[in-house]
N, C-alpha and C positions, 0 to 999 in steps of 0.2 A: 422889671427891676424897684426894688422898692426904693421908695422917691421918700426926703422929710429926716429931720429928724431923728434918729431910735435909739433909745436903748435894746441893747443886744448882750448877747450871753457875757457878762465879766468874769470867766472865767481867761486870762491872758494863754495866748500860745494856743489855744481850740476852735476851730472852723466853728467857722457862721455864714448861716445862708446871704447874710447883705457884705460881708466880707471876699464874695466867689470864692477864687483859689486858696488867700491871704487867711490870716490867721489875723482874730482879735488884738489888739492889744492894749484894749482896753474895753469902755464902757458904753462912748456914746458915739455916734460915728454924723456922718453931715451924707449921704450920701447925697443930694442935691449935685451937690461940686466935687466927689467923691476924697470931701480931703477929713479936716479934725472937727473936733467941740474940743475949748477948749486942753489940746495938749494929747490927747486923745486919738487914736488913729487905725487904720487897719493895714497890717504887713503883707507884704509880698510873700505868696504861698510857698513850701519848694518850688524845685523844678518837676514839669509832670515826671519823664524820663530822667536821670543823669548823666548827664554823659563824657563828662566835665567835671575832675577835681581836681582841685590847685592848692598851692600850698602858701601862702600872703605875710611878708613882715614890711612893715611902713612905720619908721618911727625919724623923726626928729634928727640930726645931729649934730649933736650936741653934752653939754655934761651936763649931770642931777637926771632925775624922775620924769621917764616918759610918759608914764600912767595917763594922761592927761589929752596928751597927746595920741597914744595908742586907742583909748576910748574914745575920740573921736572916727580917730580908722572907723573904727568895728562898728559906732553906731552907722558911719556915711552909707556898707552895707545894705541897712534894712531897708534902703528903699529900691532895695536892687530884686530879683525873681531869683532868688543865690538861696542857701542853710547854710551853715556855717560854725563852726565853734571853735573858739578861743585858747589856748593855752601857754604855757610863760614865753615856746618860739615866735610865736604866730600866732595863725588863723589857718585853718583847712576849710574852704568854698564846694560847693555846690551846686552846680548849671548846667539847665536841660544842654544850650550850647557857650559856644565860646566865645560869642557874643554879647550874651550876657553877662558869663566873667568880669568882660575886659569892661564894661561897663561900671560896674561894680569896683573894681580894684581901681580904675581910676576916679573914682570917688572918693575912695578909703586913701587916697596917695593926695590928693585937693584937700583934703581935709584936713591931713595933718597944718599945721603953721611952721615957716621956720626960712632961712636961707637957706636949707641945704635940710633937703628928706630924702634920706634909703630908701626903696625898693624895692624887696625879692622878692620874686615871683616862679614857682614853678611847675609845671600843669602836665594835669595828664589827661590827652583830649582822646579818645575813645571812643575812636569812629564807628566803627562796628559790632558794635555791644557798648551793654548798660549797666551800670550801679552804685552805687555807693559804695560812701571813705566805710563807711560803719561792716557793707556786705566784705572790701577785703581786709579787713581789721575779725571780720569771725572767721575767717577760711584761712588767716593766718592764727588767730588762738587755737584752731579746730586744729591745725596740723603739732599745735604745742603739747597740744591735753591741755588745757589751762590756760586762765587772763592772761595778756600780753602786758607786763608789768611785773616788777620787782614786787616780793611779797610781805616787805618790810619800805612803808612807802616815807622818806623823810620829812621835819615838822620845821614849820620855824622856827624851834628850839634849837635846833640841829643846825 
């Protein structure tokens, strides 16, 4: 293990030995305490083998924009050994096991402030196989013979 504060590969999202299985989120990492310097850190890497895929929606129950609240929920996932992709309706999460998933969901739920918080979770726990969400989409697209989206995408003007 490397000790001290190190300037590492500044290409965010790429692997780097200082981060172990994680990915670089910035350029300066203090490996003595496994933490950050100046708000920069190593994020947990993707799960070793994906066996759990989930769809999560977390939002406060109230009027008005929820973008900042949802952003806090999504940011809370970064401290967990999961990968995720956010869409307009929720976030798809991949994890190596269900306990990692539940820890991430708990963190996202707790990150949203308010008198009432609504959390919806759908889980696909593949106990006898593994595979990513992307591989599931690939198989659907192979069966369709085209990308699994409409040809004309709506714009903000429509």
